[in-house]
Each structure stands twice: as C-alpha cells, then as structure tokens.
GULUM-866231 format. One record per residue: residue in one letter; z negated, y, x of N, C-alpha, C in turn. Coordinates in pm, whole numbers, padded with zeros to 5 digits, always signed. Atoms other than C-alpha are relative to their C-alpha. Example, Ala and Ser with C-alpha at 12.3 -4.5 7.8 and 13.67 -1.06 7.14 Angstrom:
% GULUM-866231
A+00000-00119+00089-00780-00450+01230+00000+00120+00090/S+00006-00119-00082-00714-00106+01367-00073+00109-00077/
% end
This chain:
% GULUM-866231
M+00042+00134+00012+00093+01786+00129-00090-00056+00111/L+00122+00065-00093-00182+01553+00274+00091-00136+00072/K-00074+00095-00074-00035+01337+00559-00147-00092+00024/L+00052+00117-00022-00222+00982+00567-00005-00060+00108/P+00002+00110-00140-00268+00753+00878+00071-00100-00034/S-00042+00107+00003-00043+00480+00928-00065-00108+00083/G+00006+00139-00105-00103+00123+01094-00027-00091-00091/T+00032+00148+00040-00215-00239+00983-00115-00049+00062/Y+00154+00046-00023-00560-00367+00987-00014-00130-00065/E+00049+00111+00034-00751-00681+00924-00108+00053-00061/S+00076-00075+00076-00984-00653+00645-00057-00162-00083/T+00005+00128+00024-01207-00925+00433-00064+00076-00136/F+00075-00018+00092-01338-00954+00103-00145-00056-00015/D+00153+00042+00009-01707-00994+00017-00008-00096-00129/D+00003+00090+00144-01832-01247-00281+00039+00069-00116/K+00008-00065+00167-01825-00969-00538+00123+00056-00007/N-00113-00060+00029-01474-00888-00503+00040+00181+00034/R-00008-00084-00086-01495-00614-00295+00075-00003+00142/V-00132+00021-00180-01248-00525+00052-00097+00098+00067/I+00059-00090-00099-01381-00328+00324+00111+00079+00072/I-00102-00105-00056-01140-00018+00416-00090+00012+00133/P+00062-00031-00112-01148-00009+00776-00031+00156+00037/A+00085-00144-00056-01372+00277+00953+00113+00110+00026/A-00138-00098-00079-01021+00420+01110+00011+00064-00155/L-00079-00041+00090-00921+00506+00753-00104+00059-00145/R+00135-00041+00087-01262+00613+00561+00008+00142-00037/E+00052-00145+00005-01263+00977+00630+00147+00061-00102/C-00067-00011+00108-00930+00983+00440-00010-00062-00145/Y+00031+00082+00100-01019+00720+00141-00199+00029+00005/K+00108+00032+00038-01327+00858+00031-00045+00111-00157/G+00003-00031+00127-01464+00935-00299+00055-00029-00095/K-00027+00112+00061-01274+00844-00591+00146-00033+00012/L-00115+00049-00038-00971+00629-00572+00029-00047-00128/V-00090+00055+00145-00707+00469-00802+00058-00130+00080/V-00048+00133-00017-00660+00080-00746+00100-00021-00098/T-00158+00036+00096-00317-00027-00897+00027-00170+00070/Q-00094+00080-00044-00095-00328-00873+00108+00043+00077/G-00103-00071-00027+00177-00255-00631+00129-00079-00053/N-00138+00010+00063+00543-00284-00719+00062-00120+00123/L-00040+00115-00056+00567-00564-00430-00135-00109-00021/L+00114+00066+00016+00313-00850-00440-00161+00048+00058/C+00157-00046-00062-00041-00643-00308-00034+00062-00109/V+00094-00124+00080-00298-00403-00420+00031+00120+00052/C-00037-00154-00067-00189-00032-00389-00163+00088-00023/V+00138-00068+00058-00518+00204-00366+00036+00164+00047/F-00093-00128+00000-00385+00590-00398-00158+00086+00026/L+00125-00071+00010-00631+00874-00336+00084+00092-00109/P-00027-00069+00110-00634+01070-00668+00179+00104-00004/E-00117-00067-00044-00376+01335-00541+00151-00041-00018/K-00109+00078-00046-00121+01077-00422+00036-00094-00125/W-00068+00066+00093-00153+00890-00738+00102+00093-00107/K-00072-00115+00066-00038+01202-00946+00129+00016+00021/E-00133-00043-00077+00236+01246-00690+00106-00106-00044/Y-00064+00122+00022+00346+00885-00783+00051+00010-00153/Q-00040-00021+00189+00322+00950-01163+00079+00071-00027/D-00069-00107-00020+00505+01258-01117+00171-00088+00010/K-00122+00062-00046+00798+01044-00928+00093-00083-00083/V-00017+00066+00086+00804+00788-01179+00090+00067-00148/Q-00046-00060+00143+00890+01029-01464+00107+00069+00070/K-00133-00086-00043+01135+01247-01289+00116-00086+00024/A-00115+00112-00029+01341+00939-01158+00045-00032-00173/F-00045+00059+00166+01353+00837-01567+00049+00138-00030/D-00031-00108+00060+01394+01211-01639+00195+00037+00032/I-00138+00003-00076+01715+01233-01405+00084-00146-00008/K-00064+00118+00032+01822+00892-01520+00035-00127+00185/E+00009+00108-00137+01757+00709-01138-00046-00115-00060/I+00085+00114+00047+01583+00483-01355+00014-00010-00163/D+00033+00041+00120+01641+00293-01670-00096+00014-00099/Y+00165+00059+00086+01422+00277-01984-00064-00087+00028/Q+00063+00150-00054+01368-00077-01898-00087-00003+00095/Q+00110-00064-00101+01265+00022-01567-00080+00054-00004/Y+00159-00068+00015+01046+00277-01671-00090-00054-00053/K+00127+00048+00049+00829+00109-01881-00048-00140+00056/L+00103+00122-00107+00809-00213-01652-00113+00092+00109/I+00053-00069-00095+00700+00019-01376-00118+00083-00047/K+00132-00061+00100+00450+00201-01648-00066-00106-00018/H+00146+00122+00022+00298-00131-01740-00051-00062+00089/V+00074+00071-00101+00265-00281-01431-00066+00060+00085/Q+00102-00065-00095+00122-00015-01215-00068+00086-00061/I+00070-00139+00046+00004+00281-01435-00096-00036-00144/Y+00066+00085+00132-00109+00093-01772-00098-00100+00051/A+00068+00163+00013-00194-00302-01727-00120-00012+00094/A+00092+00040-00097-00405-00276-01405-00067+00105+00073/R+00086-00166-00040-00484+00085-01293-00178+00024-00034/E+00145-00028-00015-00845+00131-01220-00013+00116+00065/D+00034-00111-00075-01030+00444-01110-00149-00049+00051/I+00120+00028-00060-01332+00347-00841-00026+00071+00063/E+00052-00053-00141-01522+00495-00574+00000-00083+00105/I+00030+00068-00124-01570+00390-00214-00158+00063+00003/D+00148-00014-00043-01937+00321-00121+00019+00024+00135/Q-00009-00049-00117-01955+00539+00155-00050-00066+00145/K+00060+00077-00104-02208+00348+00375+00072-00115+00039/T-00073+00156-00058-02041+00001+00368+00176-00005+00007/G-00129-00011+00019-01691+00156+00311+00096-00122-00104/R-00097+00099+00100-01598-00113+00025+00032+00020-00114/I-00029-00061+00146-01438-00078-00327+00020-00142-00056/P-00016+00109+00087-01413-00300-00592+00179-00020-00058/I-00154+00032+00010-01093-00505-00627+00000-00103-00157/A+00016+00069+00118-01063-00636-01035+00091-00152+00017/P-00043+00126-00025-00998-01013-01062+00182+00022-00053/A-00167+00055+00062-00611-00962-01233+00041+00039+00079/V-00076-00092-00099-00515-00692-00953-00003-00142+00110/R-00013+00122-00094-00625-00992-00724+00079-00109+00009/N-00086+00119+00035-00455-01253-00893+00143+00028+00048/W-00138-00015-00016-00126-01056-00898+00006+00014+00156/A-00063+00015-00159-00156-01013-00485-00043-00112+00039/H+00039+00125-00091-00230-01380-00441-00139+00023+00115/L+00137-00046-00091-00583-01242-00300-00109-00072-00105/K+00099+00054+00083-00793-01472-00599-00057-00053+00110/D+00090+00062-00048-00944-01697-00361+00001+00015+00144/K-00042-00025-00139-00919-01523-00021-00122+00036+00036/K+00108-00093-00078-01160-01375+00211+00074+00093+00093/D-00039-00054-00140-00946-01246+00502+00153+00090-00082/C-00133-00084+00100-00646-00948+00376+00069+00061+00119/T-00014-00078-00096-00437-00716+00574+00041+00134-00052/I-00045-00107+00071-00416-00388+00486+00056+00071+00053/I-00119-00116-00012-00138-00134+00543+00022+00117-00058/S-00001-00149+00001-00179+00241+00590+00150+00073-00016/T-00124-00049-00015+00130+00403+00446+00003+00138-00042/D-00015-00143+00022+00240+00758+00365-00053+00036-00120/E+00050-00025+00148+00140+00736+00004-00124-00096-00059/C+00115+00079+00046-00129+00451-00031-00032-00075+00111/L-00001+00123-00062-00303+00173+00101+00057-00123-00020/E-00003+00142+00076-00183-00184+00049-00081-00101+00060/I+00093+00099-00054-00378-00472+00060+00093-00152-00040/W-00082+00182-00040-00187-00828+00165-00080-00112+00007/D+00038+00128-00046-00259-01170+00136+00085-00004+00123/T-00098+00064-00083-00174-01201+00516+00105-00041+00004/E-00122+00113+00048+00041-01500+00460+00131+00058-00045/N-00158-00103+00097+00242-01301+00202+00065+00102+00074/Y-00023-00102-00110+00266-01021+00425+00100-00059+00090/Y-00086+00056-00067+00421-01193+00683+00111-00059-00043/D-00126+00031+00075+00662-01396+00484+00049+00100-00043/Y-00080-00087+00066+00781-01075+00302+00062+00050+00114/L-00110-00049-00136+00894-00962+00661+00096-00092+00033/K-00097+00120-00067+01031-01279+00748+00166-00011-00078/T-00085+00012+00093+01219-01307+00434+00092+00127+00005/N-00054-00157-00056+01340-00936+00494+00052+00072+00133/W-00056-00039-00131+01399-00950+00842+00185+00046+00005/D-00124-00036-00035+01767-00943+00827+00035+00140-00070/F+00015-00129+00041+01734-00611+00586-00039+00086+00110/I+00062-00065-00106+01509-00495+00862+00064+00059+00127/Q-00092-00020-00180+01721-00534+01176+00155+00111-00054/D-00103-00091+00045+02002-00414+00942-00024+00160+00048/A+00080-00108+00006+01821-00089+00882+00000+00054+00154/A+00031-00032-00153+01713-00070+01261+00128+00019+00072/N-00138-00011-00140+02062-00116+01443+00096+00145-00104/K-00082-00119+00052+02178+00177+01153-00079+00134+00050/I+00045-00166-00066+01896+00431+01280-00013-00007+00145/G+00037-00024-00135+01886+00346+01616-00118-00064+00049/S+00178+00078-00018+01616+00160+01832-00101+00122+00026/L+00096-00122-00068+01336+00343+01966+00007-00020+00133/P-00025+00035-00118+01334+00418+02314-00099-00051+00078/S+00093+00032-00082+01171+00243+02568-00058+00053+00102/A+00064-00072-00114+00900+00357+02798+00074+00079+00076/G-00084-00013-00061+01123+00364+03056+00156+00109-00047/E-00081-00136+00076+01405+00566+02834-00059+00106-00020/S+00083-00114-00036+01154+00814+02739-00020+00122+00113/K+00051-00060-00102+01045+00878+03089+00152+00070+00081/R-00105-00021-00035+01419+00912+03180+00067+00121-00036/K-00092-00125+00068+01514+01165+02929-00116+00145+00047/D+00052-00115-00040+01234+01409+03042-00014+00025+00158/A-00036-00041-00099+01300+01382+03398+00097+00096+00046/
% end
C-alpha cells in the first residue's frame, strides 16, 4: 500500500484557477490525478489508486450496511459523480486546475491563498480561514480524543525513556 507524506502547506491559486502543489509533495503527486469535492468543505486531490480505494470503501460500507442508502447516494452524488474530474499535474510548475464548481464548494472562489493538508489518502485544499475555523469549532472533540489516546511525549520524556 502506498504511503503518502503528511503535512500542512501554504499555497496559492493563479488567475487560471490552478493551485500550486508544494514541491515537497510533487514526487508523490505526479501524472494523472482525481479532483473532487471533499466531504468537508475542501477540495480533495487523489492519486488514481487511492481514488479506487476510496470508491471501494464507499461501496463496501454500503454493502455491509455501515451506511444507509441515502448516505450512500449522497456521498456518491457529492464526491463521485457531480464534481469528480480527472486532471494532470503540470510537472514543470506543479500546478493543477480546479474547476470553478469545486472551488465554490470549498469557499475558494475568489481566494488566492489556500492551505493544503496532505493526508494518508489525499490532498485537502482548504480556504485557510475555513480550515482554522473548522479546527476551532471541533477543538473540544480533538481534546477529548487526545485525552483518550494520551499526549505525545515531550522531548524530555522521550529522552528519559531512552536513558
């Protein structure tokens, strides 16, 4: 299974609705890509094999009744049918086009700057302000999950364990 790098990057759109994929991600994101609306208010960019995995997960979730028919149809409508577009990255500039409808979905219509989150599955392209609002809105959930998992060790704690 392909392991994608994770991280947060700042980027920009040009006048032709193309976003620049950060240089650190271009080794993984090259050639043909799939662009669609995210299930959050963002744009998702998938490698073809990761897109196939996602489609298979949606189908399996419906087949084993993890999601009902309405959820299945809505996910397919929002992400798989309505907005999906196959594109190719410009290897020289690292730019990819984002259709106006998808930019509108993610509140990126009139924006120049954006935030790109690289996850295990895809790239998420967010309006920066919306991304941080999303985190703030969900901060209590994040803290609850962090408390259940436990905190990351600080540099001092990891040194003591190694000593």
